[in-house]
N, C-alpha and C positions, 0 to 999 in steps of 0.2 A: 590466383585461381579465377578462371573465367566462368561466369554463370550464364547459361543460355536460358533466356526468358521466352516462354510461349504465351503470347498475349491472348490466346484463346483458352488458356488453362486458368481457372479461377484461383487455384492454389498459388500459381506463379504471380498473379496480379495481387493476391493478398501479401505475398512476400515483398513485392515491390512497395506496396503501400506501407508495410511495416518499416522498410528501409527509410522511406521518406518521413515517416513518423519519428523515427529515431534521430533523423537529421534536423527535425524541427520544421520541415516544409509541410505544414498541415493541409494546405490546399491540395497539393499534388497527392499526398497520402490519401485524402478523402476521395479524390477522383479515382485512383486505382482500386480502393476498397469498394467503392460503389460499382465499379465495373465488374469486380469479382462477384459481388452479390447479384448483379444483373444476370450473370451466367449461372450462379449457383446460390439461390436465395436461402438455402439451408446450411451455408458454410459458417459454422459457429465462430471460427477464428477471425473471419472477416468482420462479423458483427462485433466481436469483442474489441478488435483493433479500431473499428470505426468509433466505438464508444470511447476509447482512449483519445482519439482525435478530438471528439467533442469535449471530453473532460479537460484536456489541455487548453482548449479554446474557452473554457469556463462556461460551457453550455451543459449544465448538469442534467437538465430535463431530457435532452436528446441522448446524452450519455447513458442515463438510466434506461431509456427505451432500448438502446442497442445492447446493453448488458443483459437485459431481460430476454431479448430476442435470441442472444447467444445461448442462454440457459434453456430457452424453449427448444432450440435446435439440438442441444446436448446437455441433458440434465446434470451430468457428472462433471461439467466443465468448471473445475475448481477456481481457475483464474478469473472467469467471469463472475463467479459468486463473490470472491473477495473484492473485485473491482466494484461490484454493486454495493458491497458493504461499506466501502470507502465513501461512495456518494451518499449513502444513507446516514453515515456518521457525520458528514459535513452539514447535513440538514437537521442534526440533532434527533434523528430517528433511531435512537440507540438500540432499542429492542429488536427492530428489524435488522439493524446492522449486525448485531450479535448473531442473529439467526443466519444471516448470509455467510459470515465468517465460519460459523460452526458447521454449516453445510459444506463449505469448501473443505474443511478438515475431515468431515465424514468421508469424502471421496479421496482426499489426499492428506493423510494424517501427519506426514512429515513436511508439510508446506510451511516453511519458516515465515513467509510473508503473511499468511493467514493468521498464524499465532501472534505475530507482531500487531496486526491490525485489530485482532480480538483484544489483545492487551490494551491497546489504545482506547478502545471503547470502555473497557472496565475502568481505566484510569480516569477518563472523562466523567464516568459515573461515580467516581470516588470509591469504587469497590477494590480496595487496596490488595486484599488477599488474592482475588481472582486475577488482578492485573499482574501481580508478581508471578503467579503460576504460569500465565500465558507467556510473559516475557521470557521466563526461564526456559520454557519449552521451546520457544523460538531460537534461543541461544544454543540449544542442543544441536540444531541443524546449521546455524550460522553464528558461530561463537565470536566472530569479530565484527558483528553488526553494531557499530557505534551508536546508532539511533536507539536501538533496543536497550543497550547497556545504559545509555543516558536516561531513557524513560524509566528504567528500573531505579536509577538514582532519584529521579523526580518522585516516584512512588514513595520512596523512603523519606524524601525531603518533606512531603506533605504530612507524613506521619511524625515529623520532627525526630526521626531517627537519623541524626546528622552524620554520625560516623559511617553508617552504612551508605548513606547518600554520597558522601565524599569518596568512599571506596569505589563506587560505580562510576562517578563522574571522572575520577582520575584514570580508571581503566578505559573509559570511552575515549579519553584524550589520546591514548596510545594508538587508536585506529582511525580517529576522525580526520577529515581533510582540513586544510588551513582555514577555510571559510566558516567552519563549524566551531573552531576553537574559542572565539569570543563568547559564544553562547555557553559553552561548557565552563569557561572561566567565570562567567557571571554566576552560574549555579554553584561552582566551587566556592566562590566568595560568600554566597548565602549560607552554604553548609558550614563554612569556617566561622562565620559570624553568628551562626545559629538563628538566622532570620526566618521566621515563619512566612509561608507564602499562602495565597488564597486562590489566585487565578491559575487555571490550567491551560497551557498552550502546547499543542502538539504539531510539530512540523511534518507535513505530509509531502512525500516526494514520489 
């Protein structure tokens, strides 16, 4: 299918920027997104996508600014809210992160990614009950999400509920890509050996 791009249309420039973002060409992505915003400074999708460029370039300060600008342009933009929450989580600003993910869910209650990210914050805060609730809610909408299933296992592992942890790790293994299997196998070994764990580590993609 051939797509015709109008370089005077900010939405088209945003789409091009998103294509380059997905391909990993962050410089070209940024160029197109900034051109889109020059034409339409209130285009929330372009601000959000520019935030993603900065995020993947490990420039969290600029990413946060862009996500907040996207929200300023469109308060109900759930994707920008949960992207903001991920930045805040990485900075250990857990209460702010929870608020961001909860706001995303206020506008989009079936947003599996927001439930997942909310569960991650609860897990990092060692609030096991709320983490389980959030992860289970996420799985209603994305039942084969191996990362959520794995994090459920980790929630039970920290509570030394080894049988339940093992159940979820083995289930995650059914859906996980090959590069994630060594991580799961390590957790499975811990559950089988009934080895208590202390440090929490969450892979963010």
